[in-house]
TORSEVO-889211 format. One record per residue (C-alpha): residue in one letter; x, y, z; residue number from 1. Coordinates in pm, whole numbers. Example, Ala and Ser with C-alpha at 12.3 -4.5 7.8 and 13.67 -1.06 7.14 Angstrom:
<bamars>
type = A, xx = 1230, yy = -450, zz = 780, seq = 1
type = S, xx = 1367, yy = -106, zz = 714, seq = 2
</bamars>
This chain:
<bamars>
type = M, xx = 384, yy = -3101, zz = -474, seq = 1
type = Q, xx = 157, yy = -3196, zz = -750, seq = 2
type = R, xx = -120, yy = -2942, zz = -628, seq = 3
type = V, xx = 143, yy = -2663, zz = -657, seq = 4
type = L, xx = 259, yy = -2755, zz = -977, seq = 5
type = Y, xx = -125, yy = -2807, zz = -1113, seq = 6
type = Q, xx = -173, yy = -2441, zz = -973, seq = 7
type = R, xx = 105, yy = -2280, zz = -1182, seq = 8
type = L, xx = 12, yy = -2485, zz = -1468, seq = 9
type = V, xx = -326, yy = -2316, zz = -1487, seq = 10
type = S, xx = -256, yy = -1968, zz = -1394, seq = 11
type = L, xx = 64, yy = -1914, zz = -1540, seq = 12
type = N, xx = 108, yy = -1765, zz = -1933, seq = 13
type = S, xx = 413, yy = -1611, zz = -2089, seq = 14
type = L, xx = 233, yy = -1319, zz = -2181, seq = 15
type = L, xx = 131, yy = -1229, zz = -1851, seq = 16
type = I, xx = 516, yy = -1281, zz = -1700, seq = 17
type = I, xx = 627, yy = -1081, zz = -1996, seq = 18
type = S, xx = 360, yy = -771, zz = -1903, seq = 19
type = L, xx = 485, yy = -824, zz = -1503, seq = 20
type = L, xx = 901, yy = -822, zz = -1623, seq = 21
type = S, xx = 910, yy = -482, zz = -1475, seq = 22
type = L, xx = 728, yy = -510, zz = -1107, seq = 23
type = S, xx = 1045, yy = -683, zz = -1034, seq = 24
type = F, xx = 1221, yy = -361, zz = -971, seq = 25
type = Y, xx = 917, yy = -185, zz = -761, seq = 26
type = A, xx = 936, yy = -531, zz = -544, seq = 27
type = S, xx = 1272, yy = -511, zz = -496, seq = 28
type = V, xx = 1233, yy = -157, zz = -299, seq = 29
type = S, xx = 1261, yy = -182, zz = 75, seq = 30
type = F, xx = 1083, yy = 4, zz = 359, seq = 31
type = A, xx = 1395, yy = 22, zz = 501, seq = 32
type = D, xx = 1577, yy = 287, zz = 250, seq = 33
type = E, xx = 1734, yy = 544, zz = 439, seq = 34
type = G, xx = 1731, yy = 790, zz = 139, seq = 35
type = F, xx = 1449, yy = 980, zz = -95, seq = 36
type = P, xx = 1505, yy = 807, zz = -405, seq = 37
type = G, xx = 1238, yy = 961, zz = -554, seq = 38
type = R, xx = 1373, yy = 1278, zz = -519, seq = 39
type = K, xx = 1609, yy = 1215, zz = -850, seq = 40
type = S, xx = 1322, yy = 1040, zz = -1049, seq = 41
type = Y, xx = 1112, yy = 1411, zz = -977, seq = 42
type = P, xx = 1346, yy = 1678, zz = -926, seq = 43
type = Q, xx = 1087, yy = 1954, zz = -1031, seq = 44
type = V, xx = 892, yy = 1855, zz = -729, seq = 45
type = Q, xx = 943, yy = 2039, zz = -418, seq = 46
type = T, xx = 952, yy = 1882, zz = -98, seq = 47
type = L, xx = 933, yy = 1951, zz = 262, seq = 48
type = S, xx = 1088, yy = 1797, zz = 528, seq = 49
type = L, xx = 931, yy = 1652, zz = 859, seq = 50
type = E, xx = 1011, yy = 1960, zz = 1050, seq = 51
type = Q, xx = 921, yy = 2213, zz = 796, seq = 52
type = L, xx = 571, yy = 2049, zz = 740, seq = 53
type = Y, xx = 507, yy = 2059, zz = 1160, seq = 54
type = E, xx = 585, yy = 2436, zz = 1119, seq = 55
type = K, xx = 319, yy = 2507, zz = 846, seq = 56
type = I, xx = 71, yy = 2300, zz = 1017, seq = 57
type = A, xx = 126, yy = 2500, zz = 1339, seq = 58
type = N, xx = 89, yy = 2806, zz = 1164, seq = 59
type = D, xx = -217, yy = 2718, zz = 967, seq = 60
type = E, xx = -6, yy = 2779, zz = 623, seq = 61
type = V, xx = -105, yy = 2458, zz = 460, seq = 62
type = I, xx = -351, yy = 2217, zz = 355, seq = 63
type = V, xx = -244, yy = 1841, zz = 372, seq = 64
type = V, xx = -371, yy = 1609, zz = 130, seq = 65
type = D, xx = -353, yy = 1224, zz = 165, seq = 66
type = V, xx = -292, yy = 1089, zz = -183, seq = 67
type = R, xx = -297, yy = 720, zz = -98, seq = 68
type = S, xx = -612, yy = 505, zz = -125, seq = 69
type = E, xx = -888, yy = 559, zz = 95, seq = 70
type = Y, xx = -833, yy = 217, zz = 270, seq = 71
type = E, xx = -477, yy = 325, zz = 342, seq = 72
type = Y, xx = -590, yy = 688, zz = 455, seq = 73
type = Q, xx = -871, yy = 544, zz = 717, seq = 74
type = T, xx = -563, yy = 335, zz = 870, seq = 75
type = L, xx = -340, yy = 580, zz = 962, seq = 76
type = K, xx = -322, yy = 933, zz = 868, seq = 77
type = I, xx = -208, yy = 1291, zz = 917, seq = 78
type = L, xx = -476, yy = 1459, zz = 1156, seq = 79
type = N, xx = -708, yy = 1671, zz = 971, seq = 80
type = A, xx = -547, yy = 1556, zz = 616, seq = 81
type = I, xx = -780, yy = 1524, zz = 303, seq = 82
type = N, xx = -795, yy = 1213, zz = 88, seq = 83
type = I, xx = -736, yy = 1245, zz = -295, seq = 84
type = P, xx = -612, yy = 952, zz = -429, seq = 85
type = V, xx = -366, yy = 1014, zz = -711, seq = 86
type = G, xx = -434, yy = 692, zz = -886, seq = 87
type = K, xx = -793, yy = 791, zz = -939, seq = 88
type = K, xx = -918, yy = 993, zz = -1300, seq = 89
type = S, xx = -1034, yy = 1206, zz = -1100, seq = 90
type = F, xx = -750, yy = 1335, zz = -910, seq = 91
type = P, xx = -661, yy = 1654, zz = -1158, seq = 92
type = G, xx = -1017, yy = 1789, zz = -1105, seq = 93
type = K, xx = -1042, yy = 1743, zz = -721, seq = 94
type = L, xx = -717, yy = 1934, zz = -699, seq = 95
type = K, xx = -803, yy = 2203, zz = -909, seq = 96
type = E, xx = -1118, yy = 2235, zz = -723, seq = 97
type = L, xx = -909, yy = 2262, zz = -403, seq = 98
type = R, xx = -676, yy = 2520, zz = -539, seq = 99
type = A, xx = -995, yy = 2703, zz = -618, seq = 100
type = T, xx = -1103, yy = 2732, zz = -258, seq = 101
type = T, xx = -748, yy = 2829, zz = -94, seq = 102
type = T, xx = -429, yy = 3024, zz = -145, seq = 103
type = K, xx = -276, yy = 2813, zz = 114, seq = 104
type = D, xx = -8, yy = 2595, zz = 2, seq = 105
type = I, xx = -84, yy = 2245, zz = -60, seq = 106
type = V, xx = 144, yy = 1947, zz = 49, seq = 107
type = F, xx = 111, yy = 1578, zz = -77, seq = 108
type = Y, xx = 232, yy = 1303, zz = 149, seq = 109
type = C, xx = 213, yy = 917, zz = 96, seq = 110
type = N, xx = 401, yy = 625, zz = 315, seq = 111
type = G, xx = 727, yy = 670, zz = 298, seq = 112
type = R, xx = 1028, yy = 751, zz = 165, seq = 113
type = S, xx = 1039, yy = 474, zz = -97, seq = 114
type = C, xx = 665, yy = 579, zz = -151, seq = 115
type = Y, xx = 652, yy = 764, zz = -505, seq = 116
type = K, xx = 285, yy = 852, zz = -501, seq = 117
type = S, xx = 325, yy = 1172, zz = -343, seq = 118
type = Y, xx = 571, yy = 1302, zz = -609, seq = 119
type = K, xx = 341, yy = 1203, zz = -880, seq = 120
type = A, xx = 133, yy = 1405, zz = -730, seq = 121
type = G, xx = 337, yy = 1727, zz = -741, seq = 122
type = S, xx = 418, yy = 1622, zz = -1102, seq = 123
type = K, xx = 45, yy = 1639, zz = -1188, seq = 124
type = A, xx = 16, yy = 1961, zz = -1017, seq = 125
type = I, xx = 276, yy = 2105, zz = -1212, seq = 126
type = N, xx = 124, yy = 1939, zz = -1543, seq = 127
type = Y, xx = -215, yy = 2146, zz = -1467, seq = 128
type = N, xx = -74, yy = 2433, zz = -1349, seq = 129
type = V, xx = -159, yy = 2395, zz = -987, seq = 130
type = K, xx = 60, yy = 2635, zz = -781, seq = 131
type = N, xx = 236, yy = 2612, zz = -487, seq = 132
type = C, xx = 251, yy = 2245, zz = -400, seq = 133
type = Y, xx = 512, yy = 2011, zz = -217, seq = 134
type = S, xx = 563, yy = 1661, zz = -152, seq = 135
type = Y, xx = 630, yy = 1567, zz = 232, seq = 136
type = D, xx = 822, yy = 1275, zz = 112, seq = 137
type = A, xx = 896, yy = 1137, zz = 447, seq = 138
type = G, xx = 604, yy = 978, zz = 471, seq = 139
type = V, xx = 305, yy = 936, zz = 756, seq = 140
type = F, xx = 517, yy = 662, zz = 929, seq = 141
type = E, xx = 795, yy = 882, zz = 1023, seq = 142
type = W, xx = 501, yy = 1159, zz = 1116, seq = 143
type = A, xx = 323, yy = 932, zz = 1358, seq = 144
type = L, xx = 598, yy = 835, zz = 1554, seq = 145
type = A, xx = 765, yy = 1203, zz = 1568, seq = 146
type = Y, xx = 386, yy = 1349, zz = 1614, seq = 147
type = P, xx = 156, yy = 1106, zz = 1757, seq = 148
type = E, xx = -76, yy = 1390, zz = 1849, seq = 149
type = Q, xx = -91, yy = 1496, zz = 1491, seq = 150
type = S, xx = -192, yy = 1149, zz = 1367, seq = 151
type = A, xx = -503, yy = 906, zz = 1359, seq = 152
type = L, xx = -491, yy = 545, zz = 1364, seq = 153
type = L, xx = -820, yy = 366, zz = 1271, seq = 154
type = G, xx = -987, yy = 681, zz = 1363, seq = 155
type = K, xx = -851, yy = 763, zz = 1719, seq = 156
type = T, xx = -610, yy = 1031, zz = 1801, seq = 157
type = P, xx = -365, yy = 1093, zz = 1996, seq = 158
type = I, xx = -188, yy = 770, zz = 1874, seq = 159
type = V, xx = -8, yy = 549, zz = 2119, seq = 160
type = K, xx = 362, yy = 470, zz = 1952, seq = 161
type = D, xx = 352, yy = 138, zz = 2048, seq = 162
type = S, xx = -5, yy = 89, zz = 1816, seq = 163
type = V, xx = 221, yy = 184, zz = 1503, seq = 164
type = I, xx = 282, yy = -179, zz = 1381, seq = 165
type = S, xx = 691, yy = -202, zz = 1352, seq = 166
type = K, xx = 856, yy = -349, zz = 1016, seq = 167
type = D, xx = 993, yy = -647, zz = 1223, seq = 168
type = E, xx = 611, yy = -713, zz = 1357, seq = 169
type = F, xx = 510, yy = -699, zz = 964, seq = 170
type = K, xx = 819, yy = -898, zz = 840, seq = 171
type = S, xx = 702, yy = -1156, zz = 1071, seq = 172
type = R, xx = 389, yy = -1198, zz = 892, seq = 173
type = Q, xx = 572, yy = -1238, zz = 559, seq = 174
type = L, xx = 640, yy = -1556, zz = 342, seq = 175
type = S, xx = 840, yy = -1584, zz = 23, seq = 176
type = P, xx = 638, yy = -1655, zz = -275, seq = 177
type = K, xx = 775, yy = -1977, zz = -244, seq = 178
type = E, xx = 673, yy = -2058, zz = 110, seq = 179
type = F, xx = 346, yy = -1871, zz = 77, seq = 180
type = E, xx = 250, yy = -2110, zz = -247, seq = 181
type = E, xx = 342, yy = -2429, zz = -82, seq = 182
type = K, xx = 180, yy = -2336, zz = 281, seq = 183
type = A, xx = -122, yy = -2207, zz = 138, seq = 184
type = L, xx = -209, yy = -2483, zz = -94, seq = 185
type = A, xx = -70, yy = -2775, zz = 132, seq = 186
type = E, xx = -310, yy = -2668, zz = 401, seq = 187
type = N, xx = -593, yy = -2560, zz = 190, seq = 188
type = G, xx = -578, yy = -2230, zz = 303, seq = 189
type = I, xx = -813, yy = -1936, zz = 208, seq = 190
type = I, xx = -631, yy = -1709, zz = -3, seq = 191
type = Y, xx = -743, yy = -1344, zz = -103, seq = 192
type = D, xx = -634, yy = -1121, zz = -395, seq = 193
type = V, xx = -617, yy = -773, zz = -240, seq = 194
type = R, xx = -533, yy = -566, zz = -582, seq = 195
type = D, xx = -759, yy = -326, zz = -672, seq = 196
type = I, xx = -972, yy = -360, zz = -1005, seq = 197
type = E, xx = -724, yy = -160, zz = -1212, seq = 198
type = Q, xx = -428, yy = -354, zz = -1075, seq = 199
type = R, xx = -645, yy = -670, zz = -1154, seq = 200
type = R, xx = -727, yy = -579, zz = -1467, seq = 201
type = G, xx = -627, yy = -803, zz = -1779, seq = 202
type = S, xx = -474, yy = -1098, zz = -1562, seq = 203
type = S, xx = -617, yy = -1326, zz = -1322, seq = 204
type = G, xx = -542, yy = -1453, zz = -992, seq = 205
type = L, xx = -203, yy = -1669, zz = -913, seq = 206
type = F, xx = -414, yy = -1931, zz = -796, seq = 207
type = M, xx = -680, yy = -1970, zz = -1028, seq = 208
type = F, xx = -998, yy = -2148, zz = -883, seq = 209
type = R, xx = -830, yy = -2113, zz = -560, seq = 210
type = D, xx = -801, yy = -1722, zz = -479, seq = 211
type = K, xx = -1062, yy = -1475, zz = -423, seq = 212
type = N, xx = -1098, yy = -1115, zz = -480, seq = 213
type = V, xx = -1136, yy = -892, zz = -195, seq = 214
type = D, xx = -1105, yy = -466, zz = -250, seq = 215
type = L, xx = -932, yy = -333, zz = 64, seq = 216
type = D, xx = -1221, yy = -53, zz = 46, seq = 217
type = N, xx = -1479, yy = -254, zz = 68, seq = 218
type = T, xx = -1446, yy = -246, zz = 450, seq = 219
type = K, xx = -1807, yy = -461, zz = 504, seq = 220
type = K, xx = -1715, yy = -747, zz = 317, seq = 221
type = L, xx = -1345, yy = -793, zz = 448, seq = 222
type = E, xx = -1464, yy = -715, zz = 813, seq = 223
type = K, xx = -1710, yy = -1015, zz = 763, seq = 224
type = I, xx = -1397, yy = -1235, zz = 610, seq = 225
type = I, xx = -1178, yy = -1140, zz = 898, seq = 226
type = L, xx = -1472, yy = -1239, zz = 1164, seq = 227
type = N, xx = -1564, yy = -1599, zz = 970, seq = 228
type = A, xx = -1191, yy = -1658, zz = 1003, seq = 229
type = V, xx = -1184, yy = -1576, zz = 1369, seq = 230
type = A, xx = -1501, yy = -1758, zz = 1455, seq = 231
type = N, xx = -1363, yy = -2067, zz = 1232, seq = 232
type = D, xx = -1038, yy = -2046, zz = 1382, seq = 233
type = S, xx = -904, yy = -2030, zz = 990, seq = 234
type = T, xx = -595, yy = -1923, zz = 836, seq = 235
type = L, xx = -614, yy = -1656, zz = 565, seq = 236
type = Y, xx = -305, yy = -1558, zz = 310, seq = 237
type = F, xx = -329, yy = -1241, zz = 164, seq = 238
type = Y, xx = -122, yy = -1107, zz = -148, seq = 239
type = D, xx = -124, yy = -763, zz = -346, seq = 240
type = Q, xx = 70, yy = -595, zz = -638, seq = 241
type = K, xx = 359, yy = -538, zz = -456, seq = 242
type = G, xx = 366, yy = -645, zz = -123, seq = 243
type = K, xx = 325, yy = -283, zz = 53, seq = 244
type = Q, xx = -70, yy = -262, zz = 34, seq = 245
type = V, xx = -125, yy = -551, zz = 308, seq = 246
type = R, xx = 80, yy = -358, zz = 532, seq = 247
type = W, xx = -224, yy = -157, zz = 584, seq = 248
type = L, xx = -437, yy = -475, zz = 611, seq = 249
type = Q, xx = -237, yy = -577, zz = 897, seq = 250
type = Y, xx = -406, yy = -302, zz = 1112, seq = 251
type = T, xx = -756, yy = -450, zz = 1040, seq = 252
type = L, xx = -641, yy = -771, zz = 1133, seq = 253
type = E, xx = -454, yy = -729, zz = 1460, seq = 254
type = S, xx = -774, yy = -517, zz = 1546, seq = 255
type = H, xx = -998, yy = -826, zz = 1557, seq = 256
type = D, xx = -798, yy = -1010, zz = 1705, seq = 257
type = L, xx = -715, yy = -1282, zz = 1403, seq = 258
type = K, xx = -421, yy = -1512, zz = 1529, seq = 259
type = N, xx = -356, yy = -1679, zz = 1165, seq = 260
type = Y, xx = -241, yy = -1466, zz = 874, seq = 261
type = Y, xx = 34, yy = -1432, zz = 634, seq = 262
type = F, xx = 113, yy = -1183, zz = 368, seq = 263
type = M, xx = 329, yy = -1262, zz = 22, seq = 264
type = K, xx = 653, yy = -1075, zz = 23, seq = 265
type = G, xx = 682, yy = -888, zz = -264, seq = 266
type = G, xx = 319, yy = -973, zz = -410, seq = 267
type = V, xx = 269, yy = -1046, zz = -747, seq = 268
type = G, xx = 581, yy = -904, zz = -870, seq = 269
type = A, xx = 763, yy = -1133, zz = -662, seq = 270
type = Y, xx = 558, yy = -1434, zz = -703, seq = 271
type = Y, xx = 647, yy = -1370, zz = -1121, seq = 272
type = K, xx = 1022, yy = -1324, zz = -1091, seq = 273
type = M, xx = 1055, yy = -1686, zz = -897, seq = 274
type = L, xx = 869, yy = -1860, zz = -1171, seq = 275
type = R, xx = 1118, yy = -1698, zz = -1416, seq = 276
type = Q, xx = 1422, yy = -1761, zz = -1198, seq = 277
type = E, xx = 1297, yy = -2156, zz = -1188, seq = 278
type = Q, xx = 1223, yy = -2144, zz = -1547, seq = 279
type = A, xx = 1597, yy = -2036, zz = -1612, seq = 280
type = N, xx = 1734, yy = -2260, zz = -1398, seq = 281
</bamars>
């Protein structure tokens, strides 16, 4: 218990908590949302259904663009999609370059119905006057389950539907922020902050002097970490910004047959929400 309190005192400061207040909303978004909440926030973005996209691909009428990170793209993607991450500064320029090479419709996609990246890409396309762009907002998971022959998992196609990690399998590896903190520190676990550079900018890790950083796009370093953990039967603890990036990491961990690993449910946002609630009490 003393170790937990010490880590909190070292890592917690009021300015950081205030800057992360907005994350609590995003951390509460569920993978199980059955609607399309982003459509209300981005009414200007035209959308395509699962079936409409399949028909357009079959008729060679579209260029499909995965707007997620390279790591997510390399893990599970729509077959023949190209990767232009919407979060990078190069997105507008690359989108304009793509439009200059084709008159076909451009369709953006991301993870699923609660992921807003495809909407953000569509909105940016409008702002930069790139015509005939759409969002396929049901996401890559629904696509992979519906059309495994038009999907690629870890570079292999067609994919086996059973190889798509279920929500229950993902949840079985999640710990609440409190459980994560107590278990990782009590067992002297190896903790990794897998947020990208931009997400870590201006903030420290949650467990200063204990957690390490690894960018998910740094596949060589990540593989070395996993193989070392397998060889030494170590337990690895991972956290990200919102508890969603780690879902993709699970494919890599499982492919290396790592037995002992956990994720922080809700990520950094949920951790600071927990601290605020404890302070309020």
